[in-house]
PDB file with one MODEL, atoms N, CA, C and O in Angstrom:
MODEL        1
ATOM      1  N   MET A   1      28.017  -2.163 -22.294  1.00  0.00           N
ATOM      2  CA  MET A   1      28.172  -2.147 -20.851  1.00  0.00           C
ATOM      3  C   MET A   1      28.696  -0.784 -20.381  1.00  0.00           C
ATOM      4  O   MET A   1      28.213  -0.234 -19.390  1.00  0.00           O
ATOM      5  N   THR A   2      29.683  -0.248 -21.097  1.00  0.00           N
ATOM      6  CA  THR A   2      30.248   1.056 -20.730  1.00  0.00           C
ATOM      7  C   THR A   2      29.175   2.138 -20.795  1.00  0.00           C
ATOM      8  O   THR A   2      29.081   2.992 -19.912  1.00  0.00           O
ATOM      9  N   ARG A   3      28.371   2.089 -21.851  1.00  0.00           N
ATOM     10  CA  ARG A   3      27.303   3.068 -22.010  1.00  0.00           C
ATOM     11  C   ARG A   3      26.339   3.027 -20.823  1.00  0.00           C
ATOM     12  O   ARG A   3      25.916   4.069 -20.321  1.00  0.00           O
ATOM     13  N   ARG A   4      26.002   1.832 -20.388  1.00  0.00           N
ATOM     14  CA  ARG A   4      25.082   1.662 -19.264  1.00  0.00           C
ATOM     15  C   ARG A   4      25.689   2.229 -17.981  1.00  0.00           C
ATOM     16  O   ARG A   4      25.004   2.906 -17.215  1.00  0.00           O
ATOM     17  N   LEU A   5      26.969   1.954 -17.748  1.00  0.00           N
ATOM     18  CA  LEU A   5      27.637   2.473 -16.560  1.00  0.00           C
ATOM     19  C   LEU A   5      27.669   3.994 -16.561  1.00  0.00           C
ATOM     20  O   LEU A   5      27.413   4.627 -15.537  1.00  0.00           O
ATOM     21  N   LEU A   6      27.986   4.580 -17.714  1.00  0.00           N
ATOM     22  CA  LEU A   6      28.022   6.042 -17.812  1.00  0.00           C
ATOM     23  C   LEU A   6      26.636   6.641 -17.575  1.00  0.00           C
ATOM     24  O   LEU A   6      26.505   7.657 -16.893  1.00  0.00           O
ATOM     25  N   ARG A   7      25.606   6.012 -18.138  1.00  0.00           N
ATOM     26  CA  ARG A   7      24.242   6.503 -17.945  1.00  0.00           C
ATOM     27  C   ARG A   7      23.856   6.424 -16.467  1.00  0.00           C
ATOM     28  O   ARG A   7      23.286   7.369 -15.921  1.00  0.00           O
ATOM     29  N   ASP A   8      24.164   5.305 -15.825  1.00  0.00           N
ATOM     30  CA  ASP A   8      23.844   5.140 -14.409  1.00  0.00           C
ATOM     31  C   ASP A   8      24.581   6.172 -13.556  1.00  0.00           C
ATOM     32  O   ASP A   8      24.011   6.731 -12.619  1.00  0.00           O
ATOM     33  N   PHE A   9      25.858   6.422 -13.887  1.00  0.00           N
ATOM     34  CA  PHE A   9      26.639   7.422 -13.156  1.00  0.00           C
ATOM     35  C   PHE A   9      26.028   8.808 -13.346  1.00  0.00           C
ATOM     36  O   PHE A   9      25.902   9.568 -12.387  1.00  0.00           O
ATOM     37  N   ALA A  10      25.651   9.136 -14.574  1.00  0.00           N
ATOM     38  CA  ALA A  10      25.052  10.443 -14.856  1.00  0.00           C
ATOM     39  C   ALA A  10      23.728  10.593 -14.117  1.00  0.00           C
ATOM     40  O   ALA A  10      23.437  11.660 -13.578  1.00  0.00           O
ATOM     41  N   ASP A  11      22.924   9.531 -14.088  1.00  0.00           N
ATOM     42  CA  ASP A  11      21.645   9.579 -13.382  1.00  0.00           C
ATOM     43  C   ASP A  11      21.843   9.806 -11.896  1.00  0.00           C
ATOM     44  O   ASP A  11      21.074  10.540 -11.275  1.00  0.00           O
ATOM     45  N   THR A  12      22.867   9.186 -11.313  1.00  0.00           N
ATOM     46  CA  THR A  12      23.159   9.367  -9.896  1.00  0.00           C
ATOM     47  C   THR A  12      23.524  10.822  -9.628  1.00  0.00           C
ATOM     48  O   THR A  12      23.020  11.414  -8.674  1.00  0.00           O
ATOM     49  N   GLY A  13      24.386  11.405 -10.448  1.00  0.00           N
ATOM     50  CA  GLY A  13      24.760  12.806 -10.282  1.00  0.00           C
ATOM     51  C   GLY A  13      23.569  13.720 -10.409  1.00  0.00           C
ATOM     52  O   GLY A  13      23.451  14.711  -9.687  1.00  0.00           O
ATOM     53  N   ARG A  14      22.678  13.384 -11.334  1.00  0.00           N
ATOM     54  CA  ARG A  14      21.489  14.215 -11.535  1.00  0.00           C
ATOM     55  C   ARG A  14      20.580  14.161 -10.315  1.00  0.00           C
ATOM     56  O   ARG A  14      20.092  15.197  -9.863  1.00  0.00           O
ATOM     57  N   SER A  15      20.350  12.977  -9.780  1.00  0.00           N
ATOM     58  CA  SER A  15      19.443  12.875  -8.630  1.00  0.00           C
ATOM     59  C   SER A  15      20.024  13.571  -7.407  1.00  0.00           C
ATOM     60  O   SER A  15      19.278  14.163  -6.626  1.00  0.00           O
ATOM     61  N   GLU A  16      21.334  13.513  -7.226  1.00  0.00           N
ATOM     62  CA  GLU A  16      21.973  14.220  -6.116  1.00  0.00           C
ATOM     63  C   GLU A  16      21.829  15.727  -6.283  1.00  0.00           C
ATOM     64  O   GLU A  16      21.544  16.442  -5.323  1.00  0.00           O
ATOM     65  N   ALA A  17      22.027  16.204  -7.509  1.00  0.00           N
ATOM     66  CA  ALA A  17      21.893  17.636  -7.784  1.00  0.00           C
ATOM     67  C   ALA A  17      20.454  18.080  -7.560  1.00  0.00           C
ATOM     68  O   ALA A  17      20.214  19.130  -6.965  1.00  0.00           O
ATOM     69  N   GLU A  18      19.493  17.288  -8.034  1.00  0.00           N
ATOM     70  CA  GLU A  18      18.082  17.624  -7.840  1.00  0.00           C
ATOM     71  C   GLU A  18      17.743  17.699  -6.349  1.00  0.00           C
ATOM     72  O   GLU A  18      17.007  18.586  -5.917  1.00  0.00           O
ATOM     73  N   ALA A  19      18.279  16.770  -5.578  1.00  0.00           N
ATOM     74  CA  ALA A  19      18.020  16.760  -4.139  1.00  0.00           C
ATOM     75  C   ALA A  19      18.550  18.027  -3.475  1.00  0.00           C
ATOM     76  O   ALA A  19      17.892  18.596  -2.604  1.00  0.00           O
ATOM     77  N   ARG A  20      19.731  18.465  -3.884  1.00  0.00           N
ATOM     78  CA  ARG A  20      20.306  19.690  -3.301  1.00  0.00           C
ATOM     79  C   ARG A  20      19.427  20.893  -3.577  1.00  0.00           C
ATOM     80  O   ARG A  20      19.339  21.800  -2.749  1.00  0.00           O
ATOM     81  N   LEU A  21      18.771  20.912  -4.739  1.00  0.00           N
ATOM     82  CA  LEU A  21      17.956  22.062  -5.132  1.00  0.00           C
ATOM     83  C   LEU A  21      16.611  22.097  -4.426  1.00  0.00           C
ATOM     84  O   LEU A  21      15.858  23.059  -4.579  1.00  0.00           O
ATOM     85  N   GLY A  22      16.297  21.064  -3.659  1.00  0.00           N
ATOM     86  CA  GLY A  22      15.025  20.994  -2.959  1.00  0.00           C
ATOM     87  C   GLY A  22      14.809  22.104  -1.937  1.00  0.00           C
ATOM     88  O   GLY A  22      13.675  22.359  -1.530  1.00  0.00           O
ATOM     89  N   VAL A  23      15.873  22.756  -1.526  1.00  0.00           N
ATOM     90  CA  VAL A  23      15.759  23.832  -0.527  1.00  0.00           C
ATOM     91  C   VAL A  23      15.355  25.171  -1.147  1.00  0.00           C
ATOM     92  O   VAL A  23      15.055  26.122  -0.425  1.00  0.00           O
ATOM     93  N   LEU A  24      15.344  25.250  -2.462  1.00  0.00           N
ATOM     94  CA  LEU A  24      15.055  26.520  -3.132  1.00  0.00           C
ATOM     95  C   LEU A  24      13.557  26.736  -3.310  1.00  0.00           C
ATOM     96  O   LEU A  24      12.794  25.787  -3.490  1.00  0.00           O
ATOM     97  N   THR A  25      13.153  28.003  -3.256  1.00  0.00           N
ATOM     98  CA  THR A  25      11.762  28.365  -3.556  1.00  0.00           C
ATOM     99  C   THR A  25      11.567  28.322  -5.073  1.00  0.00           C
ATOM    100  O   THR A  25      12.532  28.232  -5.831  1.00  0.00           O
ATOM    101  N   ALA A  26      10.326  28.387  -5.495  1.00  0.00           N
ATOM    102  CA  ALA A  26      10.019  28.392  -6.928  1.00  0.00           C
ATOM    103  C   ALA A  26      10.681  29.585  -7.625  1.00  0.00           C
ATOM    104  O   ALA A  26      11.220  29.443  -8.723  1.00  0.00           O
ATOM    105  N   LYS A  27      10.642  30.742  -6.999  1.00  0.00           N
ATOM    106  CA  LYS A  27      11.243  31.943  -7.602  1.00  0.00           C
ATOM    107  C   LYS A  27      12.758  31.802  -7.683  1.00  0.00           C
ATOM    108  O   LYS A  27      13.369  32.196  -8.676  1.00  0.00           O
ATOM    109  N   GLU A  28      13.366  31.242  -6.638  1.00  0.00           N
ATOM    110  CA  GLU A  28      14.809  31.020  -6.667  1.00  0.00           C
ATOM    111  C   GLU A  28      15.182  30.051  -7.785  1.00  0.00           C
ATOM    112  O   GLU A  28      16.228  30.200  -8.417  1.00  0.00           O
ATOM    113  N   ARG A  29      14.334  29.067  -8.025  1.00  0.00           N
ATOM    114  CA  ARG A  29      14.582  28.128  -9.126  1.00  0.00           C
ATOM    115  C   ARG A  29      14.524  28.846 -10.474  1.00  0.00           C
ATOM    116  O   ARG A  29      15.339  28.582 -11.358  1.00  0.00           O
ATOM    117  N   GLU A  30      13.563  29.750 -10.626  1.00  0.00           N
ATOM    118  CA  GLU A  30      13.464  30.537 -11.862  1.00  0.00           C
ATOM    119  C   GLU A  30      14.745  31.342 -12.079  1.00  0.00           C
ATOM    120  O   GLU A  30      15.302  31.376 -13.176  1.00  0.00           O
ATOM    121  N   VAL A  31      15.191  31.983 -11.009  1.00  0.00           N
ATOM    122  CA  VAL A  31      16.410  32.788 -11.100  1.00  0.00           C
ATOM    123  C   VAL A  31      17.605  31.887 -11.408  1.00  0.00           C
ATOM    124  O   VAL A  31      18.461  32.254 -12.213  1.00  0.00           O
ATOM    125  N   LEU A  32      17.673  30.724 -10.784  1.00  0.00           N
ATOM    126  CA  LEU A  32      18.776  29.797 -11.029  1.00  0.00           C
ATOM    127  C   LEU A  32      18.819  29.353 -12.487  1.00  0.00           C
ATOM    128  O   LEU A  32      19.897  29.262 -13.073  1.00  0.00           O
ATOM    129  N   VAL A  33      17.670  29.079 -13.072  1.00  0.00           N
ATOM    130  CA  VAL A  33      17.626  28.705 -14.489  1.00  0.00           C
ATOM    131  C   VAL A  33      18.173  29.846 -15.350  1.00  0.00           C
ATOM    132  O   VAL A  33      18.917  29.612 -16.303  1.00  0.00           O
ATOM    133  N   ALA A  34      17.804  31.061 -15.013  1.00  0.00           N
ATOM    134  CA  ALA A  34      18.286  32.222 -15.765  1.00  0.00           C
ATOM    135  C   ALA A  34      19.796  32.391 -15.594  1.00  0.00           C
ATOM    136  O   ALA A  34      20.504  32.687 -16.557  1.00  0.00           O
ATOM    137  N   VAL A  35      20.283  32.203 -14.371  1.00  0.00           N
ATOM    138  CA  VAL A  35      21.730  32.264 -14.122  1.00  0.00           C
ATOM    139  C   VAL A  35      22.420  31.181 -14.943  1.00  0.00           C
ATOM    140  O   VAL A  35      23.446  31.432 -15.575  1.00  0.00           O
ATOM    141  N   GLY A  36      21.856  29.984 -14.931  1.00  0.00           N
ATOM    142  CA  GLY A  36      22.422  28.879 -15.705  1.00  0.00           C
ATOM    143  C   GLY A  36      22.416  29.134 -17.196  1.00  0.00           C
ATOM    144  O   GLY A  36      23.239  28.597 -17.937  1.00  0.00           O
ATOM    145  N   GLY A  37      21.473  29.964 -17.630  1.00  0.00           N
ATOM    146  CA  GLY A  37      21.406  30.341 -19.039  1.00  0.00           C
ATOM    147  C   GLY A  37      22.371  31.448 -19.408  1.00  0.00           C
ATOM    148  O   GLY A  37      22.422  31.884 -20.558  1.00  0.00           O
ATOM    149  N   GLY A  38      23.141  31.903 -18.422  1.00  0.00           N
ATOM    150  CA  GLY A  38      24.161  32.914 -18.693  1.00  0.00           C
ATOM    151  C   GLY A  38      23.666  34.348 -18.653  1.00  0.00           C
ATOM    152  O   GLY A  38      24.376  35.256 -19.085  1.00  0.00           O
ATOM    153  N   LEU A  39      22.458  34.571 -18.142  1.00  0.00           N
ATOM    154  CA  LEU A  39      21.926  35.929 -18.101  1.00  0.00           C
ATOM    155  C   LEU A  39      22.556  36.739 -16.973  1.00  0.00           C
ATOM    156  O   LEU A  39      22.886  36.202 -15.915  1.00  0.00           O
ATOM    157  N   SER A  40      22.715  38.018 -17.212  1.00  0.00           N
ATOM    158  CA  SER A  40      23.199  38.939 -16.179  1.00  0.00           C
ATOM    159  C   SER A  40      22.048  39.272 -15.241  1.00  0.00           C
ATOM    160  O   SER A  40      20.892  38.971 -15.539  1.00  0.00           O
ATOM    161  N   ASN A  41      22.362  39.887 -14.117  1.00  0.00           N
ATOM    162  CA  ASN A  41      21.308  40.306 -13.190  1.00  0.00           C
ATOM    163  C   ASN A  41      20.328  41.255 -13.869  1.00  0.00           C
ATOM    164  O   ASN A  41      19.121  41.175 -13.638  1.00  0.00           O
ATOM    165  N   THR A  42      20.837  42.142 -14.695  1.00  0.00           N
ATOM    166  CA  THR A  42      19.979  43.085 -15.415  1.00  0.00           C
ATOM    167  C   THR A  42      19.026  42.349 -16.344  1.00  0.00           C
ATOM    168  O   THR A  42      17.835  42.656 -16.393  1.00  0.00           O
ATOM    169  N   ASP A  43      19.553  41.373 -17.082  1.00  0.00           N
ATOM    170  CA  ASP A  43      18.718  40.595 -18.002  1.00  0.00           C
ATOM    171  C   ASP A  43      17.694  39.744 -17.257  1.00  0.00           C
ATOM    172  O   ASP A  43      16.548  39.622 -17.691  1.00  0.00           O
ATOM    173  N   ILE A  44      18.106  39.161 -16.141  1.00  0.00           N
ATOM    174  CA  ILE A  44      17.182  38.355 -15.333  1.00  0.00           C
ATOM    175  C   ILE A  44      16.050  39.241 -14.816  1.00  0.00           C
ATOM    176  O   ILE A  44      14.885  38.847 -14.847  1.00  0.00           O
ATOM    177  N   ALA A  45      16.395  40.433 -14.342  1.00  0.00           N
ATOM    178  CA  ALA A  45      15.389  41.361 -13.831  1.00  0.00           C
ATOM    179  C   ALA A  45      14.356  41.692 -14.914  1.00  0.00           C
ATOM    180  O   ALA A  45      13.154  41.687 -14.652  1.00  0.00           O
ATOM    181  N   ALA A  46      14.823  41.973 -16.107  1.00  0.00           N
ATOM    182  CA  ALA A  46      13.910  42.304 -17.204  1.00  0.00           C
ATOM    183  C   ALA A  46      13.062  41.096 -17.600  1.00  0.00           C
ATOM    184  O   ALA A  46      11.863  41.228 -17.842  1.00  0.00           O
ATOM    185  N   THR A  47      13.685  39.925 -17.664  1.00  0.00           N
ATOM    186  CA  THR A  47      12.979  38.713 -18.081  1.00  0.00           C
ATOM    187  C   THR A  47      11.916  38.286 -17.065  1.00  0.00           C
ATOM    188  O   THR A  47      10.809  37.899 -17.440  1.00  0.00           O
ATOM    189  N   LEU A  48      12.261  38.360 -15.782  1.00  0.00           N
ATOM    190  CA  LEU A  48      11.353  37.893 -14.733  1.00  0.00           C
ATOM    191  C   LEU A  48      10.523  39.011 -14.105  1.00  0.00           C
ATOM    192  O   LEU A  48       9.801  38.783 -13.135  1.00  0.00           O
ATOM    193  N   HIS A  49      10.627  40.219 -14.660  1.00  0.00           N
ATOM    194  CA  HIS A  49       9.835  41.367 -14.204  1.00  0.00           C
ATOM    195  C   HIS A  49      10.007  41.635 -12.705  1.00  0.00           C
ATOM    196  O   HIS A  49       9.047  41.676 -11.936  1.00  0.00           O
ATOM    197  N   MET A  50      11.278  41.815 -12.329  1.00  0.00           N
ATOM    198  CA  MET A  50      11.591  42.175 -10.945  1.00  0.00           C
ATOM    199  C   MET A  50      12.746  43.165 -10.969  1.00  0.00           C
ATOM    200  O   MET A  50      13.386  43.355 -12.003  1.00  0.00           O
ATOM    201  N   SER A  51      13.007  43.783  -9.851  1.00  0.00           N
ATOM    202  CA  SER A  51      14.103  44.744  -9.802  1.00  0.00           C
ATOM    203  C   SER A  51      15.445  44.002  -9.777  1.00  0.00           C
ATOM    204  O   SER A  51      15.522  42.830  -9.406  1.00  0.00           O
ATOM    205  N   GLU A  52      16.472  44.703 -10.174  1.00  0.00           N
ATOM    206  CA  GLU A  52      17.811  44.117 -10.143  1.00  0.00           C
ATOM    207  C   GLU A  52      18.234  43.808  -8.707  1.00  0.00           C
ATOM    208  O   GLU A  52      18.936  42.827  -8.464  1.00  0.00           O
ATOM    209  N   ALA A  53      17.810  44.638  -7.759  1.00  0.00           N
ATOM    210  CA  ALA A  53      18.126  44.389  -6.353  1.00  0.00           C
ATOM    211  C   ALA A  53      17.487  43.086  -5.876  1.00  0.00           C
ATOM    212  O   ALA A  53      18.091  42.341  -5.105  1.00  0.00           O
ATOM    213  N   THR A  54      16.273  42.815  -6.334  1.00  0.00           N
ATOM    214  CA  THR A  54      15.593  41.566  -5.970  1.00  0.00           C
ATOM    215  C   THR A  54      16.325  40.376  -6.563  1.00  0.00           C
ATOM    216  O   THR A  54      16.468  39.345  -5.906  1.00  0.00           O
ATOM    217  N   VAL A  55      16.789  40.507  -7.798  1.00  0.00           N
ATOM    218  CA  VAL A  55      17.563  39.427  -8.431  1.00  0.00           C
ATOM    219  C   VAL A  55      18.829  39.165  -7.616  1.00  0.00           C
ATOM    220  O   VAL A  55      19.165  38.013  -7.341  1.00  0.00           O
ATOM    221  N   LYS A  56      19.525  40.224  -7.235  1.00  0.00           N
ATOM    222  CA  LYS A  56      20.751  40.062  -6.443  1.00  0.00           C
ATOM    223  C   LYS A  56      20.464  39.346  -5.129  1.00  0.00           C
ATOM    224  O   LYS A  56      21.252  38.511  -4.684  1.00  0.00           O
ATOM    225  N   THR A  57      19.334  39.675  -4.511  1.00  0.00           N
ATOM    226  CA  THR A  57      18.945  39.010  -3.270  1.00  0.00           C
ATOM    227  C   THR A  57      18.708  37.524  -3.515  1.00  0.00           C
ATOM    228  O   THR A  57      19.176  36.680  -2.752  1.00  0.00           O
ATOM    229  N   HIS A  58      17.976  37.208  -4.588  1.00  0.00           N
ATOM    230  CA  HIS A  58      17.713  35.799  -4.911  1.00  0.00           C
ATOM    231  C   HIS A  58      19.012  35.038  -5.188  1.00  0.00           C
ATOM    232  O   HIS A  58      19.201  33.926  -4.697  1.00  0.00           O
ATOM    233  N   VAL A  59      19.893  35.636  -5.968  1.00  0.00           N
ATOM    234  CA  VAL A  59      21.166  34.975  -6.286  1.00  0.00           C
ATOM    235  C   VAL A  59      21.960  34.734  -5.001  1.00  0.00           C
ATOM    236  O   VAL A  59      22.518  33.655  -4.805  1.00  0.00           O
ATOM    237  N   SER A  60      22.008  35.724  -4.143  1.00  0.00           N
ATOM    238  CA  SER A  60      22.725  35.584  -2.877  1.00  0.00           C
ATOM    239  C   SER A  60      22.137  34.459  -2.034  1.00  0.00           C
ATOM    240  O   SER A  60      22.875  33.656  -1.461  1.00  0.00           O
ATOM    241  N   ARG A  61      20.820  34.401  -1.959  1.00  0.00           N
ATOM    242  CA  ARG A  61      20.163  33.334  -1.178  1.00  0.00           C
ATOM    243  C   ARG A  61      20.416  31.961  -1.789  1.00  0.00           C
ATOM    244  O   ARG A  61      20.627  30.987  -1.066  1.00  0.00           O
ATOM    245  N   ILE A  62      20.397  31.879  -3.116  1.00  0.00           N
ATOM    246  CA  ILE A  62      20.679  30.615  -3.804  1.00  0.00           C
ATOM    247  C   ILE A  62      22.074  30.128  -3.431  1.00  0.00           C
ATOM    248  O   ILE A  62      22.258  28.972  -3.051  1.00  0.00           O
ATOM    249  N   LEU A  63      23.051  31.019  -3.544  1.00  0.00           N
ATOM    250  CA  LEU A  63      24.431  30.644  -3.235  1.00  0.00           C
ATOM    251  C   LEU A  63      24.567  30.212  -1.779  1.00  0.00           C
ATOM    252  O   LEU A  63      25.257  29.237  -1.481  1.00  0.00           O
ATOM    253  N   THR A  64      23.915  30.930  -0.876  1.00  0.00           N
ATOM    254  CA  THR A  64      23.981  30.584   0.548  1.00  0.00           C
ATOM    255  C   THR A  64      23.328  29.243   0.823  1.00  0.00           C
ATOM    256  O   THR A  64      23.926  28.383   1.471  1.00  0.00           O
ATOM    257  N   LYS A  65      22.104  29.054   0.336  1.00  0.00           N
ATOM    258  CA  LYS A  65      21.376  27.812   0.583  1.00  0.00           C
ATOM    259  C   LYS A  65      22.100  26.591   0.028  1.00  0.00           C
ATOM    260  O   LYS A  65      22.040  25.508   0.611  1.00  0.00           O
ATOM    261  N   LEU A  66      22.785  26.768  -1.102  1.00  0.00           N
ATOM    262  CA  LEU A  66      23.451  25.641  -1.756  1.00  0.00           C
ATOM    263  C   LEU A  66      24.934  25.537  -1.386  1.00  0.00           C
ATOM    264  O   LEU A  66      25.650  24.681  -1.905  1.00  0.00           O
ATOM    265  N   SER A  67      25.383  26.407  -0.494  1.00  0.00           N
ATOM    266  CA  SER A  67      26.793  26.438  -0.067  1.00  0.00           C
ATOM    267  C   SER A  67      27.741  26.560  -1.258  1.00  0.00           C
ATOM    268  O   SER A  67      28.720  25.822  -1.374  1.00  0.00           O
ATOM    269  N   LEU A  68      27.427  27.503  -2.133  1.00  0.00           N
ATOM    270  CA  LEU A  68      28.244  27.764  -3.314  1.00  0.00           C
ATOM    271  C   LEU A  68      28.903  29.129  -3.158  1.00  0.00           C
ATOM    272  O   LEU A  68      28.451  29.964  -2.375  1.00  0.00           O
ATOM    273  N   THR A  69      29.977  29.344  -3.912  1.00  0.00           N
ATOM    274  CA  THR A  69      30.681  30.615  -3.801  1.00  0.00           C
ATOM    275  C   THR A  69      30.508  31.526  -5.007  1.00  0.00           C
ATOM    276  O   THR A  69      30.841  32.710  -4.937  1.00  0.00           O
ATOM    277  N   ASN A  70      29.988  30.990  -6.124  1.00  0.00           N
ATOM    278  CA  ASN A  70      29.829  31.850  -7.295  1.00  0.00           C
ATOM    279  C   ASN A  70      28.755  31.325  -8.244  1.00  0.00           C
ATOM    280  O   ASN A  70      28.260  30.207  -8.099  1.00  0.00           O
ATOM    281  N   ARG A  71      28.412  32.167  -9.219  1.00  0.00           N
ATOM    282  CA  ARG A  71      27.360  31.873 -10.187  1.00  0.00           C
ATOM    283  C   ARG A  71      27.710  30.693 -11.073  1.00  0.00           C
ATOM    284  O   ARG A  71      26.823  29.946 -11.485  1.00  0.00           O
ATOM    285  N   VAL A  72      28.976  30.513 -11.369  1.00  0.00           N
ATOM    286  CA  VAL A  72      29.386  29.402 -12.230  1.00  0.00           C
ATOM    287  C   VAL A  72      29.053  28.073 -11.550  1.00  0.00           C
ATOM    288  O   VAL A  72      28.538  27.157 -12.190  1.00  0.00           O
ATOM    289  N   GLN A  73      29.346  27.973 -10.267  1.00  0.00           N
ATOM    290  CA  GLN A  73      29.007  26.754  -9.534  1.00  0.00           C
ATOM    291  C   GLN A  73      27.496  26.531  -9.546  1.00  0.00           C
ATOM    292  O   GLN A  73      27.039  25.397  -9.689  1.00  0.00           O
ATOM    293  N   ALA A  74      26.732  27.585  -9.400  1.00  0.00           N
ATOM    294  CA  ALA A  74      25.274  27.473  -9.426  1.00  0.00           C
ATOM    295  C   ALA A  74      24.795  26.997 -10.795  1.00  0.00           C
ATOM    296  O   ALA A  74      23.909  26.148 -10.887  1.00  0.00           O
ATOM    297  N   ALA A  75      25.378  27.543 -11.849  1.00  0.00           N
ATOM    298  CA  ALA A  75      25.002  27.141 -13.201  1.00  0.00           C
ATOM    299  C   ALA A  75      25.332  25.669 -13.451  1.00  0.00           C
ATOM    300  O   ALA A  75      24.546  24.953 -14.071  1.00  0.00           O
ATOM    301  N   ILE A  76      26.475  25.226 -12.976  1.00  0.00           N
ATOM    302  CA  ILE A  76      26.865  23.819 -13.142  1.00  0.00           C
ATOM    303  C   ILE A  76      25.893  22.912 -12.403  1.00  0.00           C
ATOM    304  O   ILE A  76      25.486  21.879 -12.933  1.00  0.00           O
ATOM    305  N   LEU A  77      25.523  23.284 -11.199  1.00  0.00           N
ATOM    306  CA  LEU A  77      24.576  22.482 -10.429  1.00  0.00           C
ATOM    307  C   LEU A  77      23.219  22.430 -11.124  1.00  0.00           C
ATOM    308  O   LEU A  77      22.594  21.371 -11.179  1.00  0.00           O
ATOM    309  N   ALA A  78      22.762  23.552 -11.651  1.00  0.00           N
ATOM    310  CA  ALA A  78      21.493  23.587 -12.382  1.00  0.00           C
ATOM    311  C   ALA A  78      21.560  22.672 -13.602  1.00  0.00           C
ATOM    312  O   ALA A  78      20.604  21.957 -13.904  1.00  0.00           O
ATOM    313  N   HIS A  79      22.686  22.700 -14.292  1.00  0.00           N
ATOM    314  CA  HIS A  79      22.873  21.836 -15.462  1.00  0.00           C
ATOM    315  C   HIS A  79      22.834  20.363 -15.053  1.00  0.00           C
ATOM    316  O   HIS A  79      22.158  19.556 -15.691  1.00  0.00           O
ATOM    317  N   ARG A  80      23.558  20.017 -13.994  1.00  0.00           N
ATOM    318  CA  ARG A  80      23.590  18.628 -13.523  1.00  0.00           C
ATOM    319  C   ARG A  80      22.212  18.137 -13.103  1.00  0.00           C
ATOM    320  O   ARG A  80      21.898  16.956 -13.251  1.00  0.00           O
ATOM    321  N   ALA A  81      21.395  19.036 -12.582  1.00  0.00           N
ATOM    322  CA  ALA A  81      20.047  18.667 -12.145  1.00  0.00           C
ATOM    323  C   ALA A  81      19.060  18.589 -13.308  1.00  0.00           C
ATOM    324  O   ALA A  81      17.908  18.197 -13.125  1.00  0.00           O
ATOM    325  N   GLY A  82      19.512  18.963 -14.498  1.00  0.00           N
ATOM    326  CA  GLY A  82      18.643  18.902 -15.664  1.00  0.00           C
ATOM    327  C   GLY A  82      17.731  20.103 -15.823  1.00  0.00           C
ATOM    328  O   GLY A  82      16.816  20.083 -16.645  1.00  0.00           O
ATOM    329  N   MET A  83      17.969  21.146 -15.048  1.00  0.00           N
ATOM    330  CA  MET A  83      17.112  22.327 -15.106  1.00  0.00           C
ATOM    331  C   MET A  83      17.276  23.106 -16.408  1.00  0.00           C
ATOM    332  O   MET A  83      16.398  23.881 -16.786  1.00  0.00           O
ATOM    333  N   LEU A  84      18.391  22.903 -17.087  1.00  0.00           N
ATOM    334  CA  LEU A  84      18.664  23.665 -18.300  1.00  0.00           C
ATOM    335  C   LEU A  84      18.350  22.875 -19.561  1.00  0.00           C
ATOM    336  O   LEU A  84      18.494  23.383 -20.673  1.00  0.00           O
ATOM    337  N   ASP A  85      17.915  21.613 -19.379  1.00  0.00           N
ATOM    338  CA  ASP A  85      17.565  20.784 -20.525  1.00  0.00           C
ATOM    339  C   ASP A  85      16.288  21.292 -21.152  1.00  0.00           C
ATOM    340  O   ASP A  85      15.381  21.725 -20.442  1.00  0.00           O
ATOM    341  N   PRO A  86      16.198  21.246 -22.494  1.00  0.00           N
ATOM    342  CA  PRO A  86      14.941  21.659 -23.125  1.00  0.00           C
ATOM    343  C   PRO A  86      13.841  20.658 -22.776  1.00  0.00           C
ATOM    344  O   PRO A  86      14.116  19.471 -22.604  1.00  0.00           O
ATOM    345  N   PRO A  87      12.608  21.126 -22.672  1.00  0.00           N
ATOM    346  CA  PRO A  87      11.516  20.202 -22.355  1.00  0.00           C
ATOM    347  C   PRO A  87      11.346  19.179 -23.481  1.00  0.00           C
ATOM    348  O   PRO A  87      11.528  19.499 -24.656  1.00  0.00           O
ATOM    349  N   HIS A  88      11.003  17.974 -23.116  1.00  0.00           N
ATOM    350  CA  HIS A  88      10.795  16.911 -24.094  1.00  0.00           C
ATOM    351  C   HIS A  88       9.371  16.989 -24.623  1.00  0.00           C
ATOM    352  O   HIS A  88       8.420  17.185 -23.867  1.00  0.00           O
ATOM    353  N   GLU A  89       9.242  16.831 -25.928  1.00  0.00           N
ATOM    354  CA  GLU A  89       7.911  16.854 -26.544  1.00  0.00           C
ATOM    355  C   GLU A  89       7.330  15.450 -26.544  1.00  0.00           C
ATOM    356  O   GLU A  89       8.042  14.469 -26.756  1.00  0.00           O
ATOM    357  N   ALA A  90       6.042  15.368 -26.307  1.00  0.00           N
ATOM    358  CA  ALA A  90       5.368  14.072 -26.365  1.00  0.00           C
ATOM    359  C   ALA A  90       5.256  13.639 -27.823  1.00  0.00           C
ATOM    360  O   ALA A  90       5.003  14.454 -28.710  1.00  0.00           O
ATOM    361  N   VAL A  91       5.446  12.367 -28.050  1.00  0.00           N
ATOM    362  CA  VAL A  91       5.402  11.850 -29.431  1.00  0.00           C
ATOM    363  C   VAL A  91       4.038  11.335 -29.754  1.00  0.00           C
ATOM    364  O   VAL A  91       3.804  10.861 -30.866  1.00  0.00           O
TER     365      VAL A  91
ENDMDL
END
């Protein structure tokens, strides 16, 4: 019973987090995943083939749209939404 309650609670948190992320563009989501992965702006720029200034703009917009104050909060939200989970393989 406890396991079921914890799973249901976790699912509720995940769906709320996913809903909050609905305001982001596809590119902002890519940047958010990279932020959640602990990458610096320089690393994100190299990985996503954009300038560091563009990454900074995306990060700023992400924080504004989600009413967050820092990258750590953004990373936590991405984690709660399941954006950082590895993809599941079909069996």
